[in-house]
C-alpha positions as CSV (number, residue, x, y, z in Angstrom):
1,M,75.6,-23.0,-12.1
2,T,76.5,-19.5,-14.1
3,D,74.5,-17.2,-16.8
4,T,77.9,-16.3,-18.3
5,L,78.4,-17.4,-21.9
6,Q,82.1,-18.8,-22.8
7,T,84.0,-17.9,-25.7
8,P,85.5,-20.7,-28.5
9,L,88.5,-19.5,-26.5
10,F,87.6,-20.4,-23.3
11,D,89.7,-23.8,-22.2
12,L,92.4,-22.4,-23.5
13,H,92.2,-19.6,-21.5
14,V,91.9,-21.7,-18.8
15,A,94.9,-24.1,-19.7
16,L,97.2,-21.4,-20.3
17,G,96.4,-20.3,-16.5
18,A,94.0,-17.1,-17.0
19,K,92.2,-15.6,-13.9
20,I,89.0,-16.2,-15.2
21,V,85.8,-13.2,-14.7
22,P,82.5,-12.3,-16.0
23,F,82.7,-9.5,-18.4
24,A,79.7,-8.2,-20.5
25,G,78.1,-11.4,-20.1
26,Y,81.0,-14.0,-21.0
27,D,83.5,-15.5,-18.2
28,M,86.9,-13.9,-20.1
29,P,90.0,-13.5,-19.0
30,L,91.1,-10.6,-16.9
31,Q,95.3,-11.4,-16.6
32,Y,97.4,-14.9,-17.3
33,D,100.7,-14.2,-15.4
34,G,100.5,-10.0,-14.2
35,I,98.4,-7.1,-15.8
36,M,101.9,-4.4,-16.1
37,A,103.5,-7.7,-17.1
38,E,100.9,-8.0,-20.0
39,H,101.0,-3.8,-20.2
40,N,104.7,-4.0,-20.6
41,R,104.8,-7.2,-23.0
42,T,102.0,-5.8,-25.5
43,R,103.6,-2.5,-25.6
44,D,107.4,-4.5,-26.4
45,A,107.0,-7.0,-28.2
46,A,103.3,-8.5,-29.2
47,G,100.0,-9.5,-27.4
48,L,97.3,-11.8,-27.8
49,F,93.5,-10.7,-26.4
50,D,90.6,-12.7,-27.4
51,V,87.6,-10.5,-28.2
52,S,85.2,-13.1,-29.0
53,H,82.2,-11.5,-26.1
54,M,82.2,-8.3,-28.8
55,G,79.5,-8.7,-31.8
56,Q,80.6,-9.0,-35.3
57,A,78.0,-9.3,-37.5
58,H,77.1,-9.0,-41.9
59,Y,75.4,-6.4,-43.8
60,T,73.5,-6.7,-47.1
61,G,72.0,-4.8,-49.2
62,D,71.4,-1.1,-49.1
63,E,73.7,0.6,-47.7
64,A,71.9,3.9,-47.9
65,A,69.9,2.6,-45.3
66,L,72.9,1.8,-42.8
67,E,74.3,4.9,-43.3
68,K,71.5,7.2,-42.0
69,L,72.6,5.5,-38.8
70,V,75.7,5.9,-38.4
71,T,78.4,8.7,-38.6
72,A,80.3,7.5,-41.9
73,D,80.2,8.3,-44.7
74,L,80.2,4.5,-46.7
75,S,79.4,5.3,-49.7
76,A,83.3,6.3,-49.7
77,L,84.0,3.2,-48.3
78,Q,86.3,1.7,-50.7
79,P,87.2,-2.5,-50.5
80,G,90.3,-3.3,-48.1
81,E,89.1,0.1,-46.4
82,Q,87.5,0.1,-42.2
83,K,86.3,2.6,-40.4
84,Y,85.6,3.7,-37.3
85,T,81.8,5.3,-37.0
86,L,78.9,5.6,-34.7
87,L,75.8,4.8,-34.0
88,L,73.6,7.4,-32.9
89,N,70.5,8.5,-31.5
90,E,67.7,11.1,-32.6
91,Q,69.1,13.3,-30.0
92,G,72.9,12.6,-30.8
93,G,74.2,10.7,-28.0
94,I,76.4,7.7,-29.2
95,R,74.5,4.5,-29.3
96,D,77.8,2.8,-29.9
97,D,80.8,2.9,-31.6
98,L,82.1,0.1,-34.0
99,M,84.2,-0.5,-36.3
100,V,82.6,-0.9,-40.0
101,S,84.3,-2.9,-43.4
102,R,84.9,-3.4,-46.8
103,P,86.8,-6.5,-47.5
104,F,88.4,-7.7,-50.8
105,G,85.8,-9.5,-52.6
106,E,83.5,-9.7,-50.3
107,D,79.4,-8.9,-50.8
108,G,78.3,-6.3,-48.0
109,L,79.8,-4.9,-45.0
110,F,81.1,-6.6,-41.2
111,L,80.4,-4.9,-38.6
112,V,81.8,-4.9,-35.4
113,V,80.1,-3.7,-31.9
114,N,80.7,-3.7,-28.3
115,A,79.8,-6.8,-26.3
116,A,77.1,-5.0,-23.7
117,T,75.6,-3.5,-26.1
118,K,75.7,-6.2,-29.4
119,G,71.7,-7.4,-29.2
120,D,70.5,-3.9,-28.5
121,D,72.9,-2.5,-31.5
122,F,71.6,-5.9,-34.4
123,A,68.4,-5.6,-33.2
124,H,68.0,-1.3,-34.1
125,I,69.8,-2.0,-37.0
126,A,67.7,-4.7,-37.9
127,R,64.4,-3.0,-37.5
128,N,65.6,0.4,-39.5
129,T,67.2,-1.2,-42.1
130,A,64.6,-3.9,-42.5
131,G,62.5,-4.5,-46.5
132,M,66.0,-2.8,-47.2
133,G,69.1,-4.4,-46.4
134,E,70.2,-7.9,-44.5
135,L,71.6,-7.5,-41.0
136,R,73.7,-10.9,-40.4
137,V,74.5,-12.1,-37.0
138,I,77.7,-13.6,-36.8
139,E,77.2,-16.2,-34.2
140,D,79.9,-18.8,-35.1
141,R,83.5,-16.8,-35.6
142,A,85.9,-16.2,-32.5
143,L,87.8,-12.7,-32.8
144,I,91.0,-11.8,-32.0
145,A,93.3,-8.8,-31.6
146,L,97.7,-9.2,-32.2
147,Q,98.5,-6.0,-30.9
148,G,102.5,-4.4,-30.4
149,P,105.2,-3.3,-32.2
150,Q,106.6,-7.2,-32.9
151,A,102.7,-7.8,-33.9
152,A,102.7,-7.6,-38.0
153,D,106.6,-9.9,-37.9
154,A,105.1,-12.3,-36.2
155,F,101.6,-12.7,-37.7
156,G,103.4,-12.4,-41.2
157,A,105.9,-15.3,-40.6
158,L,102.3,-16.7,-40.6
159,V,100.2,-15.0,-43.7
160,P,102.6,-12.9,-45.2
161,D,100.1,-10.7,-47.2
162,A,97.9,-10.1,-44.0
163,A,101.0,-8.4,-43.4
164,K,101.7,-5.8,-46.4
165,L,97.8,-4.3,-45.0
166,I,98.5,-0.4,-43.4
167,F,96.5,1.3,-40.6
168,M,92.2,0.7,-41.0
169,Q,92.6,-1.9,-43.9
170,C,90.7,-4.9,-44.1
171,G,90.9,-8.2,-46.1
172,V,90.1,-12.3,-46.9
173,F,93.7,-14.5,-45.6
174,T,94.2,-18.1,-45.4
175,L,95.8,-19.6,-42.3
176,D,96.2,-23.5,-42.3
177,G,93.3,-23.9,-45.3
178,V,91.0,-21.7,-42.6
179,E,89.7,-18.7,-43.9
180,I,90.0,-15.6,-42.1
181,Y,89.1,-11.7,-41.4
182,V,91.3,-9.4,-41.3
183,S,91.7,-6.2,-40.2
184,R,95.1,-4.0,-39.5
185,S,93.9,-2.0,-36.4
186,G,92.9,-2.7,-32.1
187,Y,92.0,-0.9,-29.1
188,T,96.2,-1.0,-27.7
189,G,97.3,2.0,-29.9
190,E,100.2,-0.3,-31.2
191,D,100.5,-1.8,-34.5
192,G,98.3,-5.0,-35.0
193,F,95.2,-6.5,-36.6
194,E,92.1,-7.6,-35.6
195,I,91.4,-11.6,-36.5
196,S,88.2,-13.4,-37.0
197,I,88.1,-17.4,-37.6
198,P,85.2,-19.5,-37.6
199,A,85.0,-20.4,-33.8
200,D,85.8,-24.2,-34.0
201,R,89.0,-23.1,-35.2
202,A,89.4,-20.9,-33.0
203,A,91.6,-22.5,-30.0
204,D,94.3,-24.4,-32.9
205,I,94.5,-21.5,-35.4
206,T,95.3,-19.1,-31.4
207,Q,97.9,-20.9,-30.3
208,R,99.2,-21.4,-33.9
209,I,99.9,-17.8,-33.4
210,L,101.0,-18.1,-29.7
211,A,103.4,-20.3,-30.6
212,D,105.7,-17.9,-31.4
213,E,107.9,-16.7,-29.3
214,R,107.2,-13.0,-29.8
215,V,103.5,-13.3,-28.6
216,K,102.0,-13.4,-24.7
217,P,98.5,-14.2,-23.8
218,I,96.9,-10.2,-22.6
219,G,93.9,-10.6,-20.2
220,L,91.1,-8.1,-19.9
221,G,93.2,-6.1,-17.3
222,A,95.9,-5.1,-19.3
223,R,93.6,-4.7,-22.4
224,D,91.7,-1.2,-20.3
225,S,95.3,-0.1,-19.1
226,L,97.0,0.1,-22.5
227,R,93.2,1.4,-23.6
228,L,93.7,4.1,-21.4
229,E,97.1,5.3,-22.2
230,A,95.8,5.4,-26.4
231,G,93.2,8.0,-24.8
232,L,91.7,5.2,-26.1
233,C,86.9,5.5,-24.8
234,L,85.1,2.3,-23.8
235,Y,81.8,2.7,-24.0
236,G,79.4,2.4,-21.6
237,H,82.6,5.0,-19.5
238,D,84.0,7.4,-21.6
239,M,80.7,7.6,-23.3
240,N,77.0,6.2,-23.6
241,E,73.5,8.2,-25.0
242,E,74.4,11.6,-22.8
243,T,77.0,12.8,-24.2
244,T,77.6,13.2,-28.0
245,P,80.5,13.5,-30.4
246,V,80.8,16.6,-29.8
247,E,80.6,16.3,-25.8
248,A,82.8,12.6,-26.2
249,V,85.6,15.5,-28.6
250,L,84.7,12.5,-31.3
251,M,83.2,15.0,-33.8
252,W,87.1,13.3,-36.0
253,A,84.5,10.5,-37.0
254,V,81.1,12.2,-38.0
255,A,82.4,12.9,-42.0
256,K,82.7,15.9,-43.4
257,P,80.1,15.0,-46.4
258,R,77.5,13.7,-43.7
259,R,77.6,16.7,-41.7
260,E,77.5,18.8,-44.8
261,R,74.2,17.3,-45.7
262,L,73.4,16.6,-42.1
263,D,71.9,13.4,-42.6
264,F,73.3,11.4,-39.3
265,P,71.3,11.2,-36.2
266,G,70.6,13.9,-34.5
267,A,72.5,16.1,-36.8
268,P,70.9,19.6,-35.8
269,L,71.6,19.1,-32.2
270,V,74.8,18.0,-33.2
271,M,76.3,20.6,-35.6
272,K,74.5,23.3,-33.3
273,M,76.4,22.1,-30.0
274,F,79.5,22.0,-32.4
275,A,79.5,25.4,-33.5
276,D,78.3,26.5,-30.0
277,K,80.2,24.4,-28.0
278,P,79.7,22.4,-25.8
279,A,79.4,23.3,-22.7
280,R,81.6,20.0,-21.1
281,K,84.0,17.5,-22.4
282,R,86.2,15.1,-22.5
283,V,89.2,14.9,-21.4
284,G,92.4,13.5,-20.2
285,F,94.3,13.9,-16.3
286,T,97.3,12.8,-15.0
287,M,97.9,12.8,-10.5
288,A,100.2,11.1,-8.3
289,G,99.1,8.2,-5.6
290,A,96.7,6.2,-5.9
291,P,94.8,6.7,-9.1
292,A,91.4,8.4,-9.7
293,R,89.0,5.5,-10.7
294,E,85.0,5.9,-12.6
295,G,82.5,8.5,-10.6
296,A,85.4,10.8,-8.4
297,E,84.5,14.5,-8.3
298,I,86.8,17.1,-10.4
299,V,86.7,20.2,-8.3
300,K,88.4,23.3,-8.8
301,D,88.0,26.4,-6.5
302,G,86.0,24.8,-4.7
303,Q,83.1,24.3,-7.0
304,S,82.1,20.9,-8.9
305,I,83.4,21.0,-12.8
306,G,83.0,17.0,-13.9
307,I,83.5,13.4,-12.8
308,V,86.3,10.7,-14.1
309,T,85.3,8.4,-16.8
310,S,87.7,5.9,-16.7
311,G,91.4,5.8,-14.5
312,G,93.7,3.6,-13.2
313,F,97.8,3.3,-13.5
314,G,99.4,3.8,-16.7
315,P,102.6,1.3,-16.6
316,T,103.3,2.9,-19.6
317,V,103.1,6.4,-18.6
318,G,104.8,5.9,-15.3
319,G,101.4,6.6,-12.8
320,P,97.6,7.4,-12.3
321,V,96.0,8.8,-15.7
322,G,92.3,8.9,-16.8
323,M,89.0,10.6,-18.7
324,A,87.2,12.4,-17.7
325,Y,83.8,14.4,-18.2
326,I,84.7,18.5,-17.4
327,D,83.5,22.0,-17.8
328,T,85.1,23.2,-21.1
329,E,86.0,26.4,-19.7
330,H,88.7,24.5,-17.7
331,A,89.2,21.5,-20.1
332,V,92.9,23.4,-21.6
333,A,95.3,21.1,-21.2
334,D,97.7,22.0,-18.1
335,T,95.5,23.2,-16.0
336,D,95.1,22.5,-12.3
337,I,92.7,20.2,-11.2
338,E,91.3,18.5,-8.3
339,I,89.7,15.3,-7.2
340,L,88.1,14.4,-4.5
341,L,88.9,10.3,-3.2
342,R,87.7,9.3,-0.1
343,G,86.5,12.9,0.2
344,K,90.4,14.3,0.1
345,A,90.8,16.9,-2.4
346,R,93.7,15.4,-4.3
347,P,96.0,17.0,-6.9
348,A,95.6,16.7,-10.3
349,K,96.8,17.8,-13.9
350,V,94.4,18.2,-17.4
351,A,96.2,16.6,-20.2
352,K,96.8,16.1,-23.7
353,M,95.8,13.0,-25.2
354,P,97.2,10.1,-26.1
355,F,99.2,9.5,-23.2
356,V,101.4,6.9,-25.1
357,A,102.1,8.2,-28.8
358,Q,99.9,6.3,-31.0
359,R,101.8,3.7,-33.1
360,Y,99.8,2.6,-36.0
361,Y,101.6,1.6,-39.0
362,R,100.0,3.6,-42.0
363,G,103.2,2.5,-44.8
364,E,106.1,3.8,-45.0
């Protein structure tokens, strides 16, 4: 017996030979052909990810009620646009990060939140917008991501109009008679699309996309190395309710009008920290040898100055990379630091992120 859930694509993962592992309450594919091969496939051609474990919801009604909970300026979100935003607690800590979109021709907003937090996120939003808006949790749709430099050509061969989107645009399209929600976004640093599909058609639509020889299925292992090289945070690791947007270096996700109006959760605390500079901040680092993993201590001149939150081998970089929170006075690129691995100090260096160039399509 298992308590884990399965996405609508579980049987397809098994048929494709995936190694299945529990992740965020779901049985998910870790890898098919090997993490290195899948990572490189996504950087060189196109990779297809099952992200159906993430939470999808539709919000209608008073959008100002929803806006009070996040950092985006939702009133400025135009039809066909998507924004990355943060759900904060009253102390300015990050409850979650999420995508909010307003597809053309659709009433309301489409939300995508993290898998591990979706229950709490949706309960929080529903409780705080009760009587003003309606949150409908979507449980009958799968979500896949097609990522890589050949993603647009492969997807455009099936849905030409979707390939006309640029980064952070979205829309509703039809593929083989199936209505799909598409955004030009993703979590790898590559150009690509996230595609919401009715659950009962998820397997055949996914196989239709995989029929293109440029596209291969990719598991969680490569997803993590890709997002790490792209400098993208993993919720619960690189940010949580104890970290603010200032410390996480995510103030760009706090819209200027919201900063001026001080009307997002924890705004006085966040803006004071922004003005005074935080005591610690998120940085990237590089090192030689074995990668440092989450929880490893960072020291300088024998003094503890931080802790690793994500780490691993970066196949495109060709060496270990990671993210950490360190004392702000040391958070300068090229600063020499040491990371304790099994009690031994290993040399490392603070590095600018992303570790590899992001290749989002922003138009000609």
